[in-house]
N, C-alpha and C positions, 0 to 999 in steps of 0.2 A: 612075317617079319619085314614087310614091306616099308613100314612108316620108319624102319630105321636107315633106309636109302632115300628117303623123300625129305628133301629139305626145302626150306620154304621161304615164301615172300620176299621177293626181289623187287625192284623198280616199284616204288609206291608212288603212285599218281593220282591226282584226283583230277576231274573235269574243271573245277572250281577252285583248285589248291592256291594256297599262297605259299611262299618261302618262310622255312621253319627249321626246326631239330626234329628230327625223328629219335623216339625213344623205344626200345625193345628189352624183351627180358625172356630169354629163350630157358627152357627148363629142360630140354633134351641135349645131351653132348653131340649126337650124332645129326642134330638137324641145327643149322645155324642160319641167320638171318641175314641176308646179304642186302642192303639198303642202298639206294641211291644217296648221292650227297645232298645235305641241305633240304630235306623234303620232309613235309609233314601232312599227315592225311587231314583234310579239312573238309568240314560241311558248314553250311549257314541254317542257322535256326529259324529264318524267315522265309526258306525255299522249301516246298513240300516234300520234294525227293531230291537228293543228290547222288551223282552217278559217280560210283569210285571204281576205279580199277588198280589191281596188283599184278605183277608178275611172278609168277612161281616156278621153279624149275624142278623137275622130277627124273628119277631113273629112267633110262629109255625102254626098259622091260617092263616099267608100271603103266598098265594101261586102264584099268578099271579102279578108280577112286572118286571119291566127292569130297568138297571141301566146304565146311559151314564156318559161320562166324556169328559170336555173341559179343554184345556191347556189355562192358562190366559197370556203367552207369547209365541207365535207361533214362534217367532224368535228363542226361545231356542229348544223347543220341539213341536212336533205336534203328535195328536192321529190318528194313522193310521188305527186301527182295534177297534171298540167299544167293551166293554167287554162282555165276554162269562160265563154265571152263570152256576157253577156245585155245588153238594154238597161236603163239605169238606171230606175228607178221614181219616184225623187225626188232633186233637186238643190238644192231652194230652201233648205234649212236648213242646206247646208254652208259651213264657214268656211274660207276660203283664205288663204294667206299673199301670193297675188299678186291684183291688182285685175282682177277679170273680170266681164264684162256677161252674164248669162243671159236666153234667151227665156223666153216665158210656158210653153213646153212642157219647159222644163228644160234645153234645149241651148244650147251656148256660141254667142252672136250672131257672134262673129269666126271661131270655129275649128270648129264641127260637132257631132255626136252624142255623147251620152254613154252608155258601156258600161262595164258592172260585170264585173269579172273575179275569178272564184272559183276558189282551188285550195287544196291540202293540202301541210302540211309537217310533217315529223317532227323533233323536237328531239331530238338526239344528245347533247349536252353542254352545259353552260352557256358562254356567250361570245358574239362576234359574227360576224356573216356578212354578206357583201354579196351581195343577190339581183340578177342582172343578167337585164334584159328584152329580148327579142328579137322582131322581127316578121317575117312572111313574108307574101307578098302573092300573089294568083292561084294559090294552091296551089302556089307555088314552093318548092324545098326549101332556097333561099337565104335566109339569116336576116340581118336587119339589125339591128344593135344600136340599142336605143331609149335606155335610161337604166339606173341601177342605185339600189338603194334598201336603206337599213340595217336588217338584221334582229338580234333579240337573243333569244337562248336562257336562260331563266331558271328557277329552281325554284319550284313551289308553296310557298307560306309555310304552315307547320304549326304546330300546337301546341306541338310538342316544341321548335321554334326559338325561340320566345318564351321556354320555361321555360330554354332554354340560356342566352339573353341574361340573363335576369335572375339567373340562378344564378351567371355569371361576374361581374355586376356586385358581387353580395354577397360573392362570394370576395375579389375585389380590394379591397373596401372593408374586408373582415374583416382579410384578411392585413396590409395597409397600416397599420389602425388598431392590430394587436397589435405591428407593427414599432415603430410609433411609440411605443408604449407601453414597448417593451423597450429604448429607445435607452439606450445607455451612454455619456453625454456625457463623462464623465471618460477613458474608454477612446479615444474618438474624437479629443478634446483631445490625449491623449498622441501619438496617431498622427500627427496635424497637427502637432505640434511637431518630429517628425522626417517631413517631408512626401515624401521620396523613396518610399517604398512607396504611399502613396496616390495621389501623382501619376502613378506608373507604371501603376497601375491603372485610373484613369481615363484615360489617355491610350490604354490597350488597350481600354478599353470604347468610347469616343466618337470614335476616331479609326481603329483598326484595324478593328474592326467594320463601321462605315457603308460604308469602302473595300472590305473583302471582299465585303459584299452587294453593293455596286455592281458590282464586277467579276464576281460570280457572273451578275448580270443579263445583262450583256453578253455574257459567255462562252457562257451557255446560249440567249441569244437571246430571251428572256422579255421581253414588252411589257405595258402597259396595268395591270390590277388585280393580276395574279400577280406582276409585276416591284414594283409598289409595296408588296405586301404583304410580300415578302422583305426591302425596302429598309428599310421601317418596323421590322420585327424587329430589323435590324442596328443601327437608331438607338436602342434601348430599352435600359433600365438592366439589371442584372443580376438574375436570378431567386432566388427563395428556396431552390430546390433546390440551388444552388451552396453554402449553408450546410451542409445536410445531406452531401453528398458530400465538402467539404471536412473535417469532423469524422470521417466514416468512413475517409478516406484520411490521417488524421493531419496535415492542414494546419493553418494558423494560425487558429483560430477567430475570434479578435478581429480579424484582419485581414478575413477574409472579412465577417463582420458589418458592420464599418466601410465596406468599399467596397460592399456593397449599400446600405446608407444613403446614402452620399455620391451614388452613381449614380442611386440614385432621385430625389433632390433636384436633382442636375445635370441629370437628363432633362427636367424643366421648361423648362429654356431649350434645351438641346442637341437636342431632338427635333425642335420646331418648326424649328430653325436648319437642320438637315440637309434636314427635308422640304422645306421652302420655297428652298433654293438648288439642292443637287445633285438633290434628288428631281423638283424640277421639269423636269429634261433628259430624264427616263425617257420613252422612245417611247411613243405611245397605241397602242391596237388598230387594226387595219385599219378604216377608214370612220370612226373617231372623231376629232374635232379635237385633243382634249387630254385630260388626265386632269384632273379637276375636285377638288381638294383643299379643302373648306371650312374655313376658319381658326376659325370658331366651332365646328365640330365637333372639331378638335384641341384646342382650349381646354376643351371639354365632357369629351373623354377624359381630360386630363390633371388635370380637377377630381376625377376619381376616386383620384388620387394625394395630390394636394396637400391636400385636407380631411381624410381620415382620418388623415394621417400628422401633421398639425397638432394634432387633436384627441387624437391618442395620445401625441404629446409633452407636451400640456396635461394629460392625465391623468397622465402619469408625474411631474410636478413638483407637481400640486395634489392628485392622489387616489393616492398611492402604493400603497395596498392593492389598489385595483382595478387598478392598474397591472401588480402582482404576479400577479393573476389572469389578466389578459390574456398577460402574459409567458409563463405555464404553457401558455396555449392556443395559442401561436404555432406549436409544434411540431406540434401537430395540425391547424391550418388549413393547415400547408405539406402535411402528408400529404393532407388532403381535396383540396387544388389539385392535386396529383399524380394522384390517383385520378379526380379530375374531368376531367382531360385524356386520361388514359389509358382510361378508359371512357365517360363519357357525352359528351365532345366528339367521340371516335372514332365513337360510334354515331350521334351527330346529322350528322356529317360524312363519312359513308360514301361519298358522291358522288366524294370525292377520290381514292379508291383506283381509280375508274376509270381515271384518268389517271396510275397510278402504274407509271410505266416507268423505264429506267434513267436518261435526262436528268432526269426529275423526281426521283428519289431522290439524285442527285448534286446537285443545285441545292438540296434540301432539308438534305443533310448538309454542303455545302460550308461554310456560316456557321459552324454550332457547331463543326466539326472545326477548321477554319480559325482560330477563336477559341482554342481549346485550343492548338493549335501556335503560333501568333503571340503570344499572351499568355505561355505558358510560356518562347518564345526571348526575348520582351522582358525578362522577369525574368531570366531566364540572362544576357543580355549585361549586366544592371545588377549581375551578381554577387551576387543573393539567395541565401540558404540554400535547400536542398531544399524545406523546408516552406513557404516563402513562395512559390517557383516554382510549386507545385503548386497553392497557393491562388489567384494570379492566373490561372493557366491555366484553372481550373475556373470562376473568376467571370466571365472573358471570355468563355467559350464558352456557358455557360449563360445564356440572354436571359429577360426578363422577358415571356413569350408573350402573356399576359392583356393586358398594355398595348398591345401591336401589335394584338391583335384589337380592343380598344376604339377604336382609332386608325382602323382599316380599317372599322370599323361605321359611321364618320361619314362614309363617302364617298356621292356623290350615287346613290343607287340602285342596283338589280339591272341586270345580272349582276356590277357591280363589286365590290361587298361580298364576293360568294361566292368569286369569282376572286383576291380580295386574302387571304381567311382560308385559302387551300388550303396554300400553302408555310409559312406560321408554325406552322399546326397538324402539317403533316408534319416540320418541322423540330424541334418540340417532341417529337414520337416518336421520331425517330432521334437526337436529340443525346445522351441518356445511354448509347446502346449500348456506346461504348467504355468508359465507366465501369462498365458492368455487367459486362464483361469483365474489366477490370482489379481491380475491387474483390474478387471472390472469389480471384482469384490473389494479391493483395496481402494478404489476411486470412490465407491459408495460408502465404505466406511468413513473417508476423510470428509464427505460431502455432510455425512451424519454428524460428525464430531464438530464441524463447522457450525452446524445448525445448533447443535447443543451448547456450544459456546456462545453463539449469538443470543439464544434464549436466556443462558445464564447472565449475559452481559445486560440484556433488556431489564431482567429480575434486580439484578444489582443497581442498576441506573435507575428503576423506579423505586428501590429500597432507599437508595440514596437521596432520590427527590424528596421522598417522604420524610425522611430524617432531617432533610434540610428544612422542609416545610414546619415540622414539628419545632426544629431549634428557631426557627424565626418566629413562630407563635409565641412561644416561651420568651425569647427577647423582646416582643411586642408587649406582653403582659408584664414581664419585669419592668420595662421602660414606664409602662402606665403605673405601675404601683409605685415606682420611685416619684412620679409626678405627683401622685395624689398625698404621699407622705408628708411633704412641704406645707400643703394645704391644712393637713390634719394638725400639723405642728402649730400653725399660725392660730387656727381657731383655738386650741388648747392654751396659747399664750394670751389671748384677748381674754378667755373666761379667767384665767387667773389673775389678769390685770383688774377685771372687775370685782374680784373677791379680795383685792388688797385693800386696806382703809384708806 
């Protein structure tokens, strides 16, 4: 019955820990977890072994016992050395979430002696795992469950990560500023006078895409940060890459630019609306109460869109020469953004490829490919012409991944931030693959059509020339015959004159 008086796991501290929130779930009413305030057990996945320590209080009469630890998610963290039990050196400075009384020697007045548990853990990949603690008494092999503690595995913050964040912000500001300076108000007004096309594009962007993202989350069984990152991407406006591919595939460029601008403006309201409605039903990771989505963080992320876009529009109307310069640089900014995500972003987030399995690839591809198909189908149902179908399909499937990353960067701490970035970055990598395949085929097909048209034109030209030559010969022969007819008439007249008496 010793386990009834053994109560567990006090003062959780890591030699490499970060502030956070401790979660626990005790199943024994006689054993309660008394935890320090605002502590979270932390390991680093790029560190081979992390030393962790936990303080345990036990009844004074209990001397012969051992403690073992098990990780519920060995894909996140493993236990490489079981706890070594030693007497605590000092407990006077400990801050507890439960009111307790200590003796002068540091032991609990009501409950017993303080012990320190030290064990080693290796972080396998970023995420959450629950550490389950078991006790065995009197050298028995039978283990009794004591309690559980939440552990997180995070990445070490590097200088290149800070450079990545700053570069991302600069790119978003630059692209949005140039977009505002290149606004064609008359073109937008012209499309809004016939609102069917813009309405269909916005419905595809802010109705189909969030629902596709939400469906992908439940179909693949993702939770927590990963799920929220994919959903945030589905709620974002169209990206600048859609304009480039629309142009290359002979889409309607004016419609593409109009939809990109309108969706960027509409995202100021639609993105928070979806995040704080359907997004709140996304399940949290194991051991975590709920996903914390700070409203001010979302507003701060949207400010990177609102302010540059407004400044660009102001420059467009008040400083037209500067606006022309910014407009010329817009395509350059788009190319820089694409290179940034395909080179620098991939390098910084190489850890993503560690989980790149079939399930992860399908989840990353489901959103953009679903957007291409559903957006194109919606435009086809509305009986648009082929150029508009292509434009709306591309505009729907290619999201502004930079905005989604800025949104998930506002989440409260690690590992949620890194988990939330994984699927948006992966989705941005796989999204253009179908277009890369279709584009060369389409360009070759266009050249073949031009050659065929050229040959047909040559044949038609040769045929026309032949017809013209034949007509010319006929006219000449006709003229020659007409010239001979009067001569024959004169000769006939002369003969007739001779025959006259």
